[in-house]
C-alpha positions in Angstrom: -48.9 -19.0 4.1 -47.3 -15.6 4.6 -43.8 -14.3 3.8 -42.0 -10.9 3.6 -40.5 -9.3 0.5 -37.8 -6.6 0.5 -39.3 -3.2 0.4 -38.8 -1.4 -2.8 -40.1 2.1 -3.5 -41.7 3.4 -6.6 -43.5 6.5 -7.9 -47.1 5.7 -7.2 -49.2 8.5 -5.8 -51.7 6.1 -4.3 -51.2 5.3 -0.7 -52.7 2.9 1.8 -55.1 4.3 4.4 -54.5 3.2 8.0 -57.4 2.2 10.2 -57.3 5.6 12.0 -57.6 7.4 8.7 -53.9 8.5 8.4 -52.3 7.9 5.1 -49.4 5.5 5.1 -46.6 5.4 2.6 -47.4 4.1 -0.9 -46.4 0.5 0.0 -48.3 0.6 3.3 -45.2 -0.5 5.2 -44.3 2.4 7.5 -46.0 3.2 10.8 -46.0 7.0 10.6 -46.6 7.4 14.4 -44.0 4.8 15.6 -41.5 5.4 12.8 -41.2 1.6 12.4 -41.3 -0.6 9.2 -43.5 -3.7 9.2 -43.2 -6.7 7.0 -45.4 -6.9 3.9 -48.0 -9.7 4.3 -47.4 -11.4 1.0 -49.6 -14.4 0.4 -49.1 -17.6 -1.7 -52.9 -17.8 -2.5 -52.4 -17.5 -6.3 -49.8 -20.3 -6.4 -52.0 -22.5 -4.2 -55.0 -21.9 -6.6 -52.8 -22.5 -9.7 -51.4 -25.8 -8.4 -54.4 -27.2 -6.6 -57.5 -25.9 -8.4 -56.7 -24.6 -11.9 -57.6 -27.3 -14.5 -55.7 -25.6 -17.3 -52.5 -25.3 -15.2 -50.9 -28.4 -16.7 -51.5 -27.1 -20.2 -50.1 -23.7 -19.4 -46.9 -25.3 -17.9 -46.7 -27.6 -20.9 -46.5 -24.6 -23.2 -43.6 -23.2 -21.1 -45.3 -19.8 -20.7 -44.1 -18.9 -17.2 -40.4 -18.6 -16.4 -41.0 -18.4 -12.7 -43.5 -18.2 -9.9 -43.6 -14.4 -9.9 -45.0 -14.3 -13.5 -47.7 -16.8 -12.5 -48.9 -14.6 -9.7 -48.9 -11.5 -11.9 -51.1 -13.2 -14.5 -53.4 -14.6 -11.8 -53.7 -11.2 -10.2 -54.7 -9.6 -13.4 -57.2 -12.3 -14.2 -58.6 -11.8 -10.6 -59.1 -8.1 -11.3 -60.8 -8.6 -14.6 -63.0 -11.4 -13.4 -64.0 -9.5 -10.2 -64.7 -6.1 -11.6 -65.0 -6.0 -15.4 -66.7 -9.2 -16.5 -69.9 -9.9 -14.6 -71.3 -13.3 -13.9 -74.1 -12.9 -16.4 -71.8 -11.6 -19.1 -69.1 -14.2 -19.1 -69.8 -15.3 -22.7 -68.5 -13.1 -25.4 -70.4 -12.9 -28.6 -70.2 -11.6 -32.1 -72.1 -8.5 -33.2 -74.0 -8.3 -36.5 -70.9 -7.0 -38.3 -68.8 -10.0 -37.1 -66.9 -8.2 -34.4 -66.0 -10.4 -31.4 -65.5 -9.6 -27.7 -61.9 -9.5 -26.9 -59.3 -9.1 -24.1 -56.2 -7.3 -25.3 -53.0 -7.9 -23.2 -50.2 -5.4 -23.7 -46.7 -6.1 -22.4 -46.9 -9.9 -21.9 -43.2 -10.3 -22.6 -41.6 -12.9 -24.7 -44.5 -15.4 -24.2 -48.3 -14.8 -24.2 -48.6 -15.9 -20.5 -51.4 -13.7 -19.3 -53.4 -13.8 -22.6 -53.1 -17.6 -22.6 -54.5 -17.7 -19.0 -57.4 -15.6 -20.1 -58.0 -17.7 -23.3 -58.2 -21.0 -21.2 -60.4 -19.5 -18.5 -62.7 -17.3 -20.6 -63.3 -19.5 -23.6 -65.8 -17.2 -25.3 -63.5 -14.3 -25.4 -60.8 -13.8 -28.1 -57.5 -12.9 -26.4 -54.7 -11.0 -27.9 -51.1 -10.9 -26.6 -49.0 -8.0 -27.9 -45.3 -7.3 -27.3 -42.4 -6.4 -29.5 -40.2 -8.9 -27.7 -42.6 -11.8 -28.3 -40.9 -15.0 -29.2 -41.6 -16.3 -32.7 -40.3 -19.0 -35.2 -39.4 -21.4 -32.4 -40.8 -24.8 -31.4 -42.3 -23.3 -28.3 -44.0 -20.5 -30.2 -45.5 -22.8 -32.8 -47.3 -24.7 -30.0 -49.0 -21.5 -28.9 -51.1 -21.5 -32.1 -52.9 -24.6 -30.7 -54.5 -22.5 -27.9 -58.0 -21.7 -28.9 -59.0 -18.0 -29.2 -55.4 -16.8 -28.6 -53.8 -14.4 -31.1 -50.1 -13.8 -30.5 -48.7 -10.5 -32.0 -45.0 -9.6 -32.1 -45.2 -5.9 -32.6 -45.4 -2.5 -30.9 -48.9 -1.6 -29.8 -48.7 1.6 -31.9 -48.5 -0.5 -35.1 -51.5 -2.6 -34.4 -55.2 -2.2 -35.1 -57.8 -4.6 -33.6 -61.5 -4.2 -34.3 -63.8 -5.6 -31.6 -67.3 -5.3 -30.3 -66.5 -5.2 -26.6 -62.9 -5.0 -25.2 -61.1 -5.3 -21.9 -57.6 -3.8 -21.9 -54.9 -5.3 -19.7 -51.5 -3.7 -19.3 -48.8 -6.0 -17.7 -45.9 -3.8 -16.7 -46.3 -2.2 -20.1 -44.0 0.7 -21.1 -46.7 2.5 -23.0 -49.3 5.2 -22.2 -52.9 4.3 -21.7 -53.8 6.4 -24.8 -51.3 4.5 -26.9 -52.8 1.2 -25.8 -56.4 2.4 -26.5 -55.4 3.8 -29.9 -54.7 0.2 -31.1 -58.3 -0.9 -30.4 -61.4 0.1 -32.4 -64.2 -1.1 -30.2 -67.9 -0.4 -29.8 -67.7 -0.7 -26.0 -64.7 -0.4 -23.7 -65.7 -2.6 -20.7 -62.7 -1.6 -18.7 -59.0 -1.3 -18.2 -56.6 -2.9 -15.7 -53.0 -1.8 -15.5 -50.1 -3.0 -13.3 -47.5 -0.3 -13.8 -43.8 -0.6 -13.1 -40.6 1.3 -13.3 -41.1 5.0 -14.2 -44.5 4.4 -15.8 -46.5 4.9 -12.6 -46.9 8.6 -13.4 -47.7 7.8 -17.1 -50.7 5.6 -16.3 -52.6 7.7 -13.7 -55.5 9.0 -15.8 -57.6 7.6 -18.6 -60.0 9.8 -20.4 -59.4 12.5 -17.7 -60.3 10.1 -14.9 -58.4 8.5 -12.1 -59.0 4.8 -11.6 -62.2 3.6 -10.0 -60.2 1.4 -7.8 -56.5 1.1 -6.9 -55.1 -1.6 -4.6 -52.0 -3.6 -3.8 -52.5 -7.3 -4.3 -50.2 -9.0 -1.8 -50.7 -12.4 -3.5 -48.6 -11.1 -6.4 -45.0 -12.0 -5.7 -43.6 -8.8 -7.1 -42.5 -5.4 -5.8 -44.8 -3.8 -8.5 -48.1 -5.3 -7.3 -50.3 -2.2 -7.6 -53.4 -2.7 -9.7 -55.5 0.1 -11.2 -59.0 -0.5 -12.5 -61.1 1.6 -14.7 -64.7 0.4 -15.2 -66.4 1.8 -18.4 -64.0 4.7 -18.6 -65.6 6.3 -21.6 -68.7 8.5 -21.0 -70.4 6.9 -24.0 -70.0 3.4 -22.5 -71.4 4.5 -19.2 -74.4 6.1 -20.9 -75.0 3.0 -23.0 -74.8 0.7 -20.0 -77.2 2.9 -18.0 -79.7 2.9 -21.0 -79.6 -0.9 -20.9 -80.9 -0.7 -17.3 -77.5 -1.7 -15.8 -75.4 0.1 -13.2 -73.1 2.5 -15.1 -70.2 1.8 -12.8 -70.2 -1.5 -11.0 -70.4 -1.3 -7.2 -67.0 -2.0 -5.9 -67.1 -4.3 -2.9 -63.9 -3.6 -1.0 -64.8 -5.7 2.0 -62.2 -8.0 3.5 -64.0 -11.1 2.1 -63.9 -9.9 -1.5 -60.5 -8.1 -1.3 -58.7 -11.0 0.4 -55.0 -10.4 0.3 -55.5 -6.9 -1.2 -55.3 -3.5 0.4 -57.2 -0.5 -1.1 -55.2 2.7 -1.8 -56.3 6.3 -2.1 -54.9 9.1 -4.2 -52.5 11.5 -2.5 -52.3 14.7 -4.5 -49.5 16.1 -2.3 -47.1 13.6 -3.9 -45.5 14.8 -7.1 -45.1 12.3 -9.9 -41.5 13.3 -10.3 -40.5 12.3 -6.7 -40.0 8.9 -5.1 -42.3 8.5 -2.2 -39.5 8.1 0.3 -38.1 11.6 -0.4 -41.4 13.5 0.0 -41.1 14.1 3.7 -37.4 15.1 3.3 -38.2 17.4 0.5 -41.0 19.1 2.4 -38.9 19.7 5.5 -35.6 20.5 4.0 -36.6 21.8 0.6 -34.0 19.6 -1.1 -33.8 20.0 -4.8 -34.7 17.1 -7.1 -31.8 18.0 -9.5 -31.5 15.5 -12.3 -35.1 14.5 -12.1 -36.5 17.5 -14.1 -35.0 20.3 -16.2 -36.3 23.6 -14.8 -36.7 26.8 -16.7 -33.7 28.3 -15.0 -31.5 25.6 -16.8 -33.2 26.5 -20.1 -32.3 30.2 -19.4 -28.6 29.3 -19.2 -28.8 27.4 -22.4 -30.7 30.2 -24.1 -27.9 32.7 -23.0 -25.2 30.4 -24.4 -26.9 30.1 -27.8 -27.0 33.9 -28.1 -23.4 34.5 -27.0 -21.4 31.6 -28.1 -19.6 32.9 -31.2 -18.3 29.4 -32.1 -21.8 28.0 -31.9 -23.1 30.8 -34.1 -20.4 30.2 -36.7 -21.4 26.6 -36.9 -25.0 27.7 -37.4 -24.0 29.9 -40.3 -22.0 27.1 -42.0 -24.9 24.7 -41.7 -26.8 26.4 -44.5 -30.2 25.8 -42.9 -32.8 27.6 -45.0 -36.5 27.9 -44.5 -38.6 28.2 -47.7 -40.0 31.8 -47.4 -43.3 30.7 -48.8 -44.0 28.7 -45.6 -44.1 32.1 -43.8 -45.4 34.5 -46.4 -48.5 32.4 -47.2 -49.7 32.4 -43.5 -48.2 35.7 -42.2 -49.4 39.2 -43.3 -46.7 41.7 -44.2 -47.5 43.6 -41.0 -46.5 40.6 -38.9 -43.7 41.0 -36.4 -41.3 38.1 -36.8 -38.4 37.3 -34.5 -35.5 35.2 -36.0 -33.4 33.0 -33.7 -30.1 31.5 -34.8 -29.8 33.8 -37.8 -28.3 37.1 -38.7 -29.3 39.8 -41.2 -27.7 37.8 -43.9 -30.0 34.9 -43.5 -31.6 33.9 -46.8 -35.1 33.5 -45.3 -35.0 36.9 -43.6 -33.6 38.5 -46.7 -36.3 37.0 -49.0 -39.0 38.2 -46.6 -37.5 41.7 -46.5 -37.5 41.8 -50.3 -41.1 40.6 -50.3 -42.2 43.7 -48.4 -42.0 42.5 -44.8 -40.6 45.4 -42.7 -40.9 44.1 -39.1 -38.3 41.4 -38.8 -36.0 41.2 -35.8 -33.3 39.2 -34.1 -31.6 39.0 -30.7 -28.1 40.2 -29.8 -25.8 40.8 -26.8 -27.4 38.5 -24.2 -26.4 39.1 -20.6 -27.3 37.1 -17.4 -27.8 38.7 -14.0 -28.9 37.6 -10.6 -27.8 34.9 -8.2 -27.8 31.6 -10.1 -28.4 33.4 -13.4 -32.1 34.0 -12.7 -32.5 36.8 -15.3 -31.5 37.3 -18.9 -31.5 40.5 -21.0 -31.0 40.6 -24.8 -31.1 43.4 -27.3 -33.8 43.3 -30.0 -32.3 44.4 -33.3 -34.3 45.2 -36.4 -33.2 43.7 -39.7 -32.8 45.7 -42.9 -32.5 44.6 -46.6 -29.0 46.3 -46.8 -27.7 43.9 -44.1 -27.4 46.8 -41.6 -28.6 45.2 -38.4 -27.5 47.9 -35.9 -30.9 49.4 -35.3 -31.6 48.8 -31.6 -35.4 48.6 -31.1 -35.7 47.3 -27.5 -34.8 44.7 -25.0 -36.1 41.3 -24.1 -35.9 40.4 -20.4 -36.7 36.9 -19.0 -36.9 36.4 -15.2 -37.1 33.1 -13.4 -38.3 32.9 -9.8 -39.5 30.2 -7.4 -43.1 30.3 -6.3 -44.3 29.5 -2.7 -44.9 25.9 -3.8 -41.3 25.5 -5.0 -42.1 25.6 -8.7 -39.8 27.6 -10.9 -41.8 30.2 -13.0 -40.4 32.3 -15.8 -41.8 35.5 -17.3 -40.8 37.4 -20.5 -41.1 41.2 -20.9 -40.3 43.2 -24.0 -39.3 46.8 -23.5 -39.2 49.2 -26.5 -36.6 51.9 -26.8 -38.0 53.4 -30.1 -41.3 54.6 -31.2 -42.2 51.1 -32.3 -44.6 48.6 -30.7 -42.8 45.3 -30.1 -44.8 42.1 -29.8 -43.8 39.2 -31.9 -46.5 37.3 -33.9 -44.1 34.5 -34.9 -40.6 33.2 -34.0 -38.5 31.6 -36.7 -36.0 29.1 -35.3 -33.1 28.3 -37.6 -31.6 25.3 -35.7 -31.6 27.4 -32.6 -33.5 24.9 -30.5 -31.6 22.0 -32.0 -28.3 23.4 -31.0 -29.6 24.0 -27.6 -29.9 20.4 -26.5 -27.9 18.4 -29.1 -25.2 17.6 -26.5 -27.7 16.9 -23.7 -28.0 13.4 -22.3 -30.9 11.6 -24.0 -32.9 11.2 -20.9 -33.0 15.0 -20.4 -33.6 16.1 -24.0 -37.4 16.1 -23.8 -37.6 18.2 -20.6 -35.0 20.7 -21.8 -36.8 20.9 -25.2 -40.1 21.7 -23.5 -38.5 24.4 -21.3 -36.8 26.0 -24.3 -40.0 26.1 -26.4 -41.9 27.5 -23.4 -39.4 30.3 -23.2 -39.7 31.0 -26.9 -43.5 31.0 -26.8 -43.5 33.6 -24.0 -42.0 36.0 -26.5 -45.0 35.7 -28.8 -48.4 37.5 -28.5 -51.2 35.8 -26.6 -53.5 35.9 -29.6 -54.7 32.4 -30.4 -54.9 31.5 -34.0 -55.2 28.0 -35.4 -54.1 29.3 -38.8 -51.1 31.5 -38.2 -47.9 29.9 -37.0 -46.4 31.2 -33.7 -43.2 29.1 -34.2 -41.5 27.8 -37.3 -38.5 25.6 -36.7 -35.9 24.1 -39.0 -33.9 21.1 -37.8 -32.2 17.9 -38.9 -34.4 16.0 -36.4 -37.3 14.2 -38.1 -38.9 13.1 -34.9 -40.1 16.5 -33.5 -43.7 15.7 -34.2 -43.6 13.2 -31.3 -45.2 13.9 -27.9 -41.7 14.3 -26.4 -41.2 17.4 -28.5 -43.7 19.8 -30.3 -46.7 17.4 -29.8 -46.3 17.7 -26.0 -49.8 18.6 -24.8 -48.3 21.0 -22.3 -47.1 23.2 -25.1 -50.6 23.6 -26.5 -49.5 23.5 -30.1 -50.6 21.9 -33.3 -47.7 21.0 -35.6 -47.2 20.1 -39.2 -43.9 19.2 -40.9 -42.4 19.4 -44.4 -39.0 18.5 -45.8 -36.5 21.4 -45.8 -34.9 22.9 -48.9 -31.7 21.1 -47.9 -31.3 17.4 -47.7 -31.7 16.0 -44.2 -33.6 19.0 -42.9 -37.2 19.3 -41.7 -39.4 22.3 -41.2 -42.0 22.3 -38.4 -44.8 24.9 -38.4 -46.5 25.2 -35.0 -49.8 27.0 -34.2 -51.5 27.5 -31.0 -54.3 25.1 -30.2 -57.7 26.5 -31.2 -59.9 28.0 -28.4 -62.5 25.2 -28.9 -59.8 22.6 -28.2 -58.5 24.5 -25.1 -62.1 24.4 -23.6 -62.4 20.7 -24.1 -62.3 18.4 -21.1 -59.4 16.1 -20.6 -61.7 13.2 -21.6 -62.7 14.9 -24.8 -59.1 15.7 -25.7 -58.0 12.1 -25.1 -61.0 10.7 -27.1 -60.3 13.0 -30.0 -56.6 12.0 -30.1 -57.5 8.3 -30.0 -60.1 8.8 -32.7 -57.5 10.6 -34.9 -55.2 7.6 -34.5 -58.0 5.3 -35.5 -58.6 7.3 -38.6 -54.9 7.3 -39.5 -54.8 3.5 -39.1 -58.0 3.0 -41.1 -56.4 5.1 -43.9 -53.3 3.0 -43.7 -55.3 -0.1 -44.0 -57.3 1.3 -47.0 -54.0 2.3 -48.7 -52.6 -1.2 -48.3 -55.7 -2.7 -49.8 -55.5 -0.2 -52.7 -51.8 -1.1 -53.3 -52.8 -4.8 -53.4 -55.4 -4.1 -56.1 -53.0 -1.9 -58.1 -50.3 -4.6 -57.9 -52.6 -7.3 -59.3 -53.6 -4.9 -62.1 -50.1 -4.4 -63.3 -48.9 -8.0 -62.7 -49.0 -9.6 -66.2 -48.5 -13.3 -67.0 -45.2 -12.3 -68.7 -43.7 -11.0 -65.4 -40.8 -13.3 -64.4 -40.5 -14.3 -60.7 -36.8 -13.9 -59.8 -34.7 -13.8 -56.7 -32.7 -10.6 -55.8 -29.5 -12.2 -57.1 -31.2 -13.1 -60.4 -32.7 -9.6 -60.7 -29.3 -8.0 -60.6 -28.2 -10.0 -63.6 -31.5 -9.6 -65.5 -31.3 -7.6 -68.7 -32.2 -3.9 -68.4 -35.4 -3.6 -70.4 -38.5 -1.5 -69.8 -40.7 -4.0 -71.6 -39.5 -7.0 -69.5 -41.2 -7.1 -66.1 -39.7 -9.0 -63.1 -41.3 -9.8 -59.8 -39.1 -9.7 -56.7 -39.8 -10.3 -53.0 -37.6 -9.0 -50.2 -37.1 -7.4 -46.8 -36.9 -3.6 -46.6 -33.4 -2.5 -45.3 -33.2 1.2 -46.1 -35.6 4.0 -47.0 -34.7 7.2 -48.6 -37.3 9.9 -49.1 -36.9 13.2 -50.9 -39.1 16.3 -51.0 -39.6 15.9 -54.8 -39.0 13.2 -57.4 -38.7 9.5 -56.8 -38.0 7.8 -53.4 -35.8 4.8 -52.9 -35.7 1.7 -50.8 -33.3 -1.2 -50.7 -34.4 -4.8 -50.1 -32.5 -8.0 -49.0 -33.4 -11.6 -49.7 -36.3 -12.9 -47.6 -34.1 -15.8 -46.3 -31.6 -13.4 -44.9 -31.7 -11.5 -41.6 -34.2 -8.6 -41.4 -31.2 -6.5 -40.4 -28.8 -7.8 -43.1 -25.6 -5.8 -43.2 -24.2 -7.2 -46.4 -24.7 -4.4 -48.9 -23.9 -6.8 -51.8 -27.1 -8.7 -51.0 -29.3 -5.6 -51.4 -31.2 -4.5 -54.4 -31.9 -0.8 -54.9 -35.5 0.0 -55.7 -36.9 3.3 -57.2 -40.4 4.4 -56.5 -41.1 7.0 -59.2 -44.7 8.2 -59.8 -43.8 8.5 -63.5 -43.8 4.7 -63.7 -46.6 4.0 -61.2 -50.0 4.4 -62.8 -52.3 6.8 -61.0 -49.6 7.7 -58.4 -49.2 11.3 -57.2 -46.5 12.9 -55.1 -49.0 12.8 -52.2 -49.6 9.1 -52.6 -45.9 8.4 -52.9 -45.4 10.2 -49.6 -48.2 8.2 -47.9 -46.7 4.9 -49.1 -43.2 5.8 -48.0 -44.6 6.7 -44.6 -46.2 3.3 -44.5 -43.0 1.4 -45.3 -40.8 0.4 -42.4 -37.5 -1.4 -42.1 -38.1 -5.1 -41.8 -41.3 -5.1 -43.9 -41.6 -7.9 -46.4 -42.7 -6.5 -49.8 -43.6 -8.0 -53.2 -42.5 -5.8 -56.1 -43.1 -5.8 -59.9 -41.2 -3.6 -62.3 -38.3 -3.5 -64.8 -34.6 -3.6 -64.3 -32.4 -0.6 -65.3 -29.1 0.9 -64.2 -28.6 3.9 -61.9 -26.1 6.7 -62.4 -23.3 4.5 -61.0 -24.3 1.8 -63.5 -25.5 -0.5 -60.7 -28.7 -2.6 -61.0 -31.9 -0.7 -60.1 -35.5 -2.0 -60.0 -37.9 0.7 -61.1 -41.2 -0.6 -59.8 -44.7 -0.5 -61.4 -46.5 -2.0 -58.4 -46.0 -2.9 -54.7 -47.8 -4.9 -52.1 -47.1 -5.7 -48.5 -46.5 -9.4 -47.7 -45.9 -8.6 -44.0 -45.5 -5.1 -42.5 -45.0 -3.4 -39.2 -48.6 -2.2 -39.4 -51.0 -5.1 -38.6 -54.7 -5.2 -38.5 -56.9 -7.9 -36.8 -60.7 -8.4 -37.0 
């Protein structure tokens, strides 16, 4: 039975190939020669199979896993891809390795019910199936019944907070809003059999490559009753897995039979490099012919140039910067920059404490920018004066000019270049740029959906002012900001910036200092697959360290837990006598976390019976984590533990009650263990 669905475009760069070899549009619905639109041949094959042939269908319906027919066809389509290409007939049975690792199928993005993972669990009995989604339903009658499904593990969490150790794994992404690297970083497996993803929304461009490779097969499955029916299949995407399979006498990559018999209801697609990932497919022809701008889709360097000019000329903005009192610890610079280094300060004047301290320490080549001017149609050029700083606050010595030009290449891409012109007998080439909330002020009023793109463009402009010398040890950019999330891939960790970043708390409360160095030459020469593998391995190491830390905390907790420790509720703890010799044991849900650069850190907990987002401050108990009262704890370990604690974690604490400076009850802990935390590990 055939039917037609409304045509909806997306951002896929894979397109159908017509019989005459001409590429059709990404949905395969347009006749390029006739200019007509045909109906999509959507099939009810999966629904027929589910109702007529699938023995486990009654059980799946009994568990109320599928809200509608569309979800059934999506799960069936994913199973069809895994069964057809990733799990061979003679390898259906999963098995444990010598260290107890099982074979598993990890489903990311199942929604509020483990619908796809449950289908795999019923049909592939020898494989352990994991369903992971932060929106997963729990603590309901329906959710309790899911535990009766053999080999199904339901996880309500973000994939970034999960670690699963397996022997062999198949990754399945169901309209998941995560990158492929994020999904893989949750799995520590000896062999990656393959990956199937069904992208949606704006994630088509985010799931194009895995270990530097495009999918081995991309096709539209018209038996899936969804506008997002494109399936991408990687078979043994890691080089090590392909080598291992070949050594076992097997075919490294399974031969893909795309014949009509095997691909019933499916249409193979081919990659079209002429399509940009930022453009919807229906606008490509229009953009090519009329050169229309995709304004709003991407922030170009020319926009960053205007922002850069505003930051240098807006006197009100500059006065706000001076009042903010942002200070960078000079030791962060002096320990890694020689006294001969040329340093450019942005967002500061000659009276800046950091610059003054460096001048007094013997640094003589410190500069800042003044008197910015824009020229050219559409403000395509910027010129600013380079002024040398002096210890006596006389900043009137003009040393040169910085000129930044933006132009559009023949391909339509906006390219910016920076040129430094010296007007004195002094060579000008900056080794490092110090940003005193300059970047932060640049995009703080920008819409959230544009901040990452504008941030990247601003940083690229700043990096063009530095020398091209690559050093993994000397910072090329040091930035102070109230934002604590700039280590994410949306900001300094963006691979296109080519930076390695470290962060430390600033000298003022609520400020953070980011030190950025250029990626080492050896990393630049790595292949995309090697870079991806290294990043994933690094995440595996971090998760392994977190697991070891939780285990150590458990041991330390049991060591300090004496028989005399009294188990009390939070309400009872508040009325307990303040006495260092009288230990109490309290369990609660973390509500707030306060970390300082030195000294103790603090959390507040609410009763376990209350909501994880309890807003009643009267219910909370303040908790101090002070290394002075935690045997064997150092400042580094305290920092590691605080990074491991998340809002909503359930913790078990032992310590003594005291009063804080406001004479309010305070629990000063001697030990801590996690009862339930955001970070979860599965074997």
